[in-house]
C-alpha positions as CSV (number, residue, x, y, z in Angstrom):
1,M,32.8,80.1,-67.0
2,A,33.9,83.6,-67.5
3,M,37.1,84.7,-66.0
4,E,36.0,87.8,-64.6
5,N,33.9,85.7,-62.2
6,V,37.0,84.0,-61.0
7,L,39.8,86.5,-60.7
8,H,39.0,90.3,-61.4
9,V,41.0,93.0,-59.4
10,Y,41.9,96.3,-61.5
11,S,42.4,98.5,-58.9
12,E,43.1,99.1,-55.0
13,I,39.8,100.8,-54.3
14,G,36.9,99.2,-56.5
15,R,34.1,97.8,-54.5
16,L,35.5,94.6,-53.1
17,K,33.4,91.6,-53.8
18,K,35.3,88.3,-53.1
19,V,38.3,88.2,-50.8
20,L,40.5,85.1,-49.2
21,L,41.4,85.1,-45.4
22,H,42.9,82.6,-42.9
23,R,41.5,82.5,-39.7
24,P,44.5,82.5,-37.3
25,G,44.9,78.7,-36.0
26,K,47.1,76.9,-33.3
27,E,50.2,77.9,-35.6
28,I,50.2,80.9,-33.4
29,E,50.4,78.8,-30.2
30,N,53.3,77.1,-31.7
31,L,55.4,80.4,-31.1
32,T,58.0,80.8,-28.7
33,P,60.0,83.6,-27.8
34,D,63.2,81.5,-28.8
35,L,61.4,80.8,-32.3
36,M,60.4,84.6,-33.1
37,D,63.2,85.5,-35.3
38,R,63.2,82.4,-37.3
39,L,59.5,82.7,-37.8
40,L,59.6,86.4,-38.5
41,F,57.4,87.5,-35.3
42,D,58.3,90.5,-33.0
43,D,55.5,89.4,-30.4
44,I,53.3,86.4,-29.5
45,P,49.4,87.1,-30.2
46,Y,47.1,85.7,-27.7
47,L,45.1,83.1,-29.9
48,E,41.6,83.3,-28.5
49,I,41.5,87.2,-28.9
50,A,43.2,87.3,-32.3
51,R,40.6,84.8,-33.5
52,Q,37.5,87.1,-32.2
53,E,39.5,90.1,-34.0
54,H,39.6,88.1,-36.8
55,D,36.1,86.9,-37.0
56,A,35.0,90.6,-36.5
57,F,37.0,91.9,-39.3
58,A,35.4,89.0,-41.5
59,Q,31.9,90.1,-40.3
60,T,32.9,93.5,-41.2
61,L,33.3,92.6,-44.7
62,R,30.3,90.6,-45.1
63,N,28.4,93.2,-43.8
64,N,29.3,95.3,-46.5
65,G,28.5,93.1,-49.1
66,V,31.8,91.2,-49.5
67,E,32.2,87.2,-49.9
68,V,34.7,85.7,-47.7
69,V,36.3,82.7,-48.5
70,Y,39.2,80.8,-46.0
71,L,42.5,79.9,-47.4
72,E,42.3,76.3,-45.1
73,D,38.8,75.7,-46.5
74,L,39.9,76.2,-49.9
75,V,43.1,74.2,-49.8
76,A,41.1,71.2,-48.3
77,E,38.5,71.2,-51.2
78,S,41.1,71.2,-53.5
79,L,42.3,67.7,-52.5
80,T,39.4,66.4,-54.9
81,D,41.2,62.8,-55.3
82,N,43.7,60.5,-53.3
83,D,46.1,61.1,-56.2
84,I,46.1,64.7,-55.7
85,K,46.4,64.5,-51.9
86,T,49.3,62.1,-51.9
87,E,50.9,64.5,-54.5
88,F,50.6,67.5,-52.3
89,I,51.5,65.8,-48.7
90,D,54.8,64.7,-50.8
91,E,55.5,68.1,-51.7
92,F,54.7,69.7,-48.4
93,I,57.2,66.9,-46.6
94,K,59.8,67.9,-49.2
95,E,59.7,71.4,-48.3
96,A,59.5,71.1,-44.6
97,N,63.1,70.0,-45.2
98,I,62.9,66.7,-43.2
99,K,66.4,65.2,-43.5
100,S,65.7,61.7,-42.3
101,K,63.9,59.3,-44.4
102,K,62.5,57.7,-41.4
103,K,61.0,60.7,-40.3
104,R,59.5,61.7,-43.6
105,E,57.7,58.3,-43.7
106,L,56.4,58.7,-40.2
107,V,54.8,62.2,-41.0
108,K,53.3,61.0,-44.2
109,E,51.7,58.4,-42.2
110,Y,50.6,60.8,-39.7
111,L,49.1,63.3,-42.1
112,L,47.3,60.4,-44.0
113,G,45.9,59.5,-40.7
114,F,43.5,62.4,-40.1
115,S,39.9,61.8,-41.2
116,T,39.3,64.6,-43.1
117,N,41.3,67.0,-45.7
118,R,40.5,70.0,-43.7
119,E,42.1,68.4,-40.2
120,M,45.1,67.5,-42.1
121,V,45.5,71.2,-43.6
122,D,44.9,73.0,-40.3
123,K,47.9,70.6,-38.9
124,M,50.0,71.2,-41.9
125,M,49.3,75.0,-41.1
126,E,50.2,74.8,-37.3
127,G,53.5,72.6,-37.5
128,I,54.2,69.2,-35.9
129,R,55.7,68.8,-32.8
130,K,57.8,65.8,-32.3
131,E,55.8,64.6,-29.4
132,E,52.8,63.7,-31.7
133,I,54.8,61.6,-34.0
134,K,54.0,58.3,-31.8
135,D,56.9,56.2,-33.4
136,Y,59.6,59.2,-33.3
137,K,62.9,58.1,-32.3
138,K,66.2,60.1,-32.2
139,I,67.6,57.7,-35.0
140,S,70.2,59.4,-36.5
141,L,73.3,62.1,-36.0
142,V,70.8,64.6,-37.3
143,D,68.1,63.9,-34.7
144,M,70.5,63.7,-31.9
145,I,72.2,67.4,-32.6
146,E,68.8,68.7,-33.2
147,S,67.2,67.0,-30.2
148,D,66.2,70.4,-28.3
149,Y,64.3,71.4,-31.2
150,P,60.5,70.8,-30.5
151,F,59.3,70.5,-34.2
152,I,59.6,68.1,-37.1
153,V,57.6,70.6,-39.0
154,D,57.5,74.4,-38.2
155,P,54.4,76.3,-37.6
156,M,53.3,78.9,-40.1
157,P,52.2,82.0,-38.2
158,N,52.3,84.2,-40.6
159,L,49.5,82.4,-42.8
160,Y,46.8,85.1,-41.7
161,F,48.7,87.7,-43.7
162,T,46.8,86.2,-47.1
163,R,48.3,89.2,-48.9
164,D,51.9,88.1,-49.4
165,P,52.2,84.4,-50.6
166,F,50.2,85.2,-53.9
167,A,48.5,88.6,-55.4
168,T,45.2,88.9,-57.9
169,I,46.7,91.3,-60.6
170,G,43.8,91.9,-63.2
171,S,42.5,88.5,-64.3
172,G,46.0,86.8,-63.4
173,I,48.0,85.7,-60.6
174,S,51.7,86.4,-59.0
175,L,52.3,83.2,-57.1
176,N,54.8,84.6,-55.2
177,H,58.6,83.5,-54.5
178,M,58.4,84.7,-50.8
179,R,61.9,86.0,-49.3
180,T,62.3,83.6,-46.5
181,V,62.3,79.7,-46.4
182,T,59.7,80.1,-43.5
183,R,57.5,82.0,-45.7
184,N,57.7,80.5,-49.3
185,R,56.4,77.4,-47.7
186,E,53.1,79.0,-47.4
187,T,52.7,79.6,-51.4
188,L,52.3,75.7,-51.6
189,F,49.0,76.0,-50.8
190,S,47.9,78.8,-53.2
191,K,49.6,76.8,-55.9
192,Y,47.2,73.7,-55.3
193,I,44.3,76.1,-54.9
194,F,44.7,77.3,-58.4
195,K,45.8,74.2,-59.7
196,Y,43.0,71.7,-58.5
197,H,40.3,74.0,-56.8
198,P,37.1,73.2,-58.6
199,M,36.4,77.0,-58.6
200,F,39.2,77.4,-61.2
201,K,38.1,74.1,-63.3
202,G,38.2,75.2,-66.8
203,V,39.8,78.4,-66.4
204,E,43.2,79.3,-67.7
205,I,44.6,81.7,-65.5
206,P,47.7,83.8,-66.3
207,F,50.5,83.4,-64.1
208,W,52.9,86.8,-63.9
209,Y,55.1,85.2,-61.4
210,D,55.9,81.7,-59.9
211,R,57.0,80.5,-56.5
212,D,59.9,78.6,-58.3
213,E,61.7,82.0,-59.5
214,N,65.1,82.6,-58.1
215,T,64.4,85.8,-56.8
216,S,61.8,87.1,-54.1
217,M,58.6,89.3,-54.4
218,E,55.6,89.3,-51.9
219,G,52.2,90.6,-52.3
220,G,52.5,93.7,-49.7
221,D,54.8,95.2,-52.3
222,Q,52.0,95.0,-55.4
223,L,49.4,97.8,-55.5
224,I,47.2,98.2,-58.3
225,L,46.5,101.8,-58.5
226,S,44.6,101.8,-61.7
227,D,43.7,99.3,-64.7
228,K,46.8,100.8,-66.3
229,V,49.0,101.5,-63.4
230,L,50.9,99.3,-61.1
231,A,53.1,100.1,-58.1
232,V,55.4,97.6,-56.9
233,G,57.8,98.1,-53.8
234,I,61.6,97.1,-54.2
235,S,62.1,96.5,-50.2
236,E,63.2,94.1,-47.6
237,R,61.0,91.4,-49.3
238,T,61.0,92.2,-53.0
239,E,64.0,92.3,-55.4
240,A,64.3,94.7,-58.4
241,A,65.2,91.4,-60.6
242,S,61.6,90.3,-59.7
243,V,59.9,93.5,-60.8
244,E,61.5,93.4,-64.2
245,K,60.3,89.5,-64.7
246,L,56.8,90.7,-63.7
247,A,56.5,93.7,-65.8
248,R,57.8,91.4,-69.1
249,R,55.2,89.0,-68.3
250,I,52.4,91.3,-67.6
251,F,53.3,93.6,-70.7
252,N,53.4,90.7,-73.1
253,N,50.2,89.1,-72.3
254,N,47.4,91.3,-73.5
255,E,46.7,92.9,-70.1
256,K,45.5,96.3,-70.0
257,F,48.4,97.5,-67.4
258,E,50.7,100.0,-69.4
259,V,53.0,101.3,-66.8
260,I,54.7,99.7,-63.6
261,L,56.0,102.2,-61.0
262,A,58.7,100.4,-58.9
263,F,59.1,102.4,-55.6
264,D,62.5,101.9,-53.8
265,I,61.8,101.8,-50.1
266,P,64.3,101.7,-47.3
267,K,65.1,98.2,-46.5
268,K,64.2,97.6,-43.0
269,R,61.8,95.9,-40.7
270,A,59.6,99.0,-40.0
271,F,59.1,99.5,-43.8
272,M,58.8,95.5,-44.6
273,H,56.5,96.0,-47.6
274,L,55.2,98.8,-49.9
275,D,51.7,98.6,-48.2
276,T,53.1,99.4,-45.0
277,V,54.1,102.9,-45.9
278,F,51.7,103.7,-48.9
279,T,48.0,102.4,-49.6
280,M,45.7,104.0,-52.0
281,I,42.2,104.8,-50.3
282,D,40.4,106.7,-52.9
283,Y,40.6,108.1,-56.2
284,D,43.2,111.0,-55.3
285,K,44.1,110.2,-51.5
286,F,46.6,108.0,-50.2
287,T,47.9,107.1,-46.8
288,I,51.5,107.5,-46.3
289,H,54.4,107.3,-43.7
290,P,56.0,110.5,-44.0
291,E,59.5,109.0,-43.4
292,I,59.4,107.9,-47.2
293,E,59.0,111.2,-49.0
294,G,62.6,112.0,-48.5
295,P,64.6,108.6,-49.2
296,L,61.9,107.6,-52.0
297,T,63.1,106.9,-55.6
298,V,60.3,106.0,-58.1
299,Y,61.4,104.2,-61.4
300,S,58.9,103.8,-64.3
301,L,58.8,100.6,-66.6
302,R,57.1,100.4,-69.9
303,K,56.7,98.1,-72.5
304,G,59.5,98.2,-75.1
305,E,58.9,98.3,-79.1
306,E,60.9,94.7,-79.0
307,K,59.5,91.6,-77.0
308,H,60.5,91.4,-73.7
309,K,62.3,94.8,-73.9
310,L,61.5,97.2,-71.0
311,I,61.8,100.9,-71.2
312,I,62.9,102.4,-67.9
313,E,63.3,105.6,-66.6
314,K,64.1,107.6,-63.1
315,E,61.5,109.7,-62.0
316,T,62.8,112.9,-60.5
317,M,59.4,114.5,-59.2
318,E,57.7,114.6,-56.3
319,L,55.6,111.7,-55.1
320,S,52.5,113.5,-55.6
321,D,53.4,114.8,-58.9
322,I,54.4,111.3,-59.9
323,L,50.9,110.1,-59.0
324,K,49.2,113.0,-60.5
325,K,51.1,112.2,-63.8
326,Y,50.3,108.5,-64.0
327,L,46.8,108.7,-62.7
328,N,45.9,111.7,-64.5
329,L,44.7,113.8,-61.6
330,D,44.7,117.5,-61.0
331,K,45.4,116.9,-57.4
332,V,46.5,114.3,-55.0
333,T,46.3,114.1,-51.1
334,L,48.9,112.6,-49.3
335,I,47.6,111.6,-45.8
336,R,50.6,111.2,-43.5
337,C,50.4,108.2,-40.7
338,G,50.3,110.1,-37.1
339,N,49.9,113.5,-39.3
340,G,53.4,113.7,-39.6
341,N,54.3,114.1,-36.0
342,K,57.5,111.9,-35.4
343,I,56.4,110.1,-32.0
344,D,52.8,109.1,-33.6
345,A,53.8,108.3,-36.9
346,G,56.5,106.0,-35.6
347,R,54.2,104.2,-33.4
348,E,51.3,103.9,-35.4
349,Q,53.3,103.1,-38.6
350,W,54.5,100.0,-36.0
351,N,51.0,99.4,-35.5
352,D,50.2,99.5,-39.4
353,G,48.5,102.9,-39.8
354,S,49.3,103.1,-43.2
355,N,48.0,99.9,-44.0
356,T,44.5,100.2,-44.8
357,L,42.2,98.1,-46.9
358,A,39.7,99.9,-49.3
359,I,36.5,98.2,-49.6
360,A,35.3,101.2,-52.2
361,P,36.4,104.3,-53.0
362,G,37.1,106.5,-50.2
363,E,35.7,103.6,-47.6
364,V,38.4,101.9,-45.6
365,V,38.9,99.2,-42.7
366,V,41.1,100.0,-40.1
367,Y,43.0,99.1,-36.8
368,S,41.5,101.0,-34.1
369,R,44.6,101.5,-32.2
370,N,45.9,103.8,-34.8
371,H,43.5,106.7,-33.5
372,V,45.7,109.7,-34.7
373,T,45.7,108.4,-38.0
374,N,42.3,107.3,-37.9
375,K,41.0,110.6,-36.9
376,L,42.9,112.3,-39.7
377,L,41.5,110.1,-42.1
378,E,38.1,111.3,-41.2
379,E,38.8,114.6,-41.3
380,H,39.6,114.1,-45.1
381,G,36.2,112.6,-45.6
382,I,37.0,108.9,-45.5
383,K,34.6,106.4,-44.2
384,L,35.8,104.1,-41.6
385,H,35.4,100.6,-40.6
386,V,37.3,100.0,-37.1
387,I,38.1,96.8,-36.1
388,P,39.8,95.7,-32.6
389,S,43.6,95.3,-33.2
390,S,45.0,94.3,-29.9
391,E,46.6,91.0,-30.7
392,L,46.1,91.1,-34.7
393,S,48.8,94.0,-34.7
394,R,51.3,91.8,-32.9
395,G,52.1,89.9,-36.3
396,R,53.0,93.2,-37.7
397,G,50.6,93.4,-40.5
398,G,47.2,95.4,-41.2
399,P,43.7,95.1,-42.6
400,R,45.6,94.9,-46.0
401,C,48.1,92.3,-45.2
402,M,45.5,90.1,-43.8
403,S,43.3,90.3,-47.1
404,M,43.7,89.2,-50.7
405,P,40.9,90.4,-53.0
406,L,39.7,88.1,-55.6
407,I,37.4,90.2,-57.1
408,R,36.8,93.8,-57.2
409,E,34.4,96.1,-59.0
410,D,35.6,98.3,-61.9
411,I,35.8,101.7,-61.1
412,N,35.4,105.0,-63.6
413,W,38.2,107.1,-63.8
């Protein structure tokens, strides 16, 4: 099997052919107001409507020729024999940080009791309440002190943002080390997919980053501007040291990419990832949150003459000039979220007005609620596929956050 038929992404805007999603599950219903900070949520979506909205998103993609695959299915299909399944459960329990040996044994027995791999994977994602474990008792000091906490294994409500745990870059994968323990557990699912899923059997996949690294990197900070240029955000979730590691591996592994632009963005919740403030929607058009233009600092990283050496330069030009320089464009259009209006921009930025998913050059999926930005995009000639968003948006991520492209067609520059 040719590798390009498995993983092939050399732009943000090439026609999308295959994408990975996760349909929100019961992990959403295991959110409570007391757990929102711990599980990185600002609100609690209503699952039934969130699923309807997500199904509309998936159908929009299918209607436009995109093959949709689901994280939960691929994980279940990766557990091809009992040894792999046992290895997976053991690693899952280890990362769930269950301190009591007896509890670990009970959880393993519970997970092995599911009749199908898919049911077991769903349960791992949604979390395990103490009341679900039949023989669970407070059997240690730790149990007694934690007696009010309802879960043995925390839910993973952020999973429907499939962009972050890993990123397809070129013909390889950045299997990310997430900033928080809550989200780093999610990357275990991706690890087993790429290691054991039949789709990848016999395919040597280069890993530009790995979940065992000691510095954080998240997929929302990784954008592929062209087959020669990557953009990576240094953000609340991605460290500068991670960008250097990624650059060295990509530059020394015969990939096409020649330069990485490191965007140093404000380290605050509203600007969580680069793709919440900046996305590419056409050859020469970009959505942008107006607040980042002033404080934005960009560094270019290139391959040095010696192996593993980098040439790093601070860019002193305006953002539009940097993009023109590296993408060889005569003109660049920056479309400002909320049309630059402080109130509209702030509100629509919160609802991911800048977080669009391009499915072809000049053709994007957007949330319905960002009507000011959407109208502006249409005025710039962008074709919109508008999806419902009242509940999905409560998780603080847009269409790009909810999707991980696996295959895009190449584009002609």
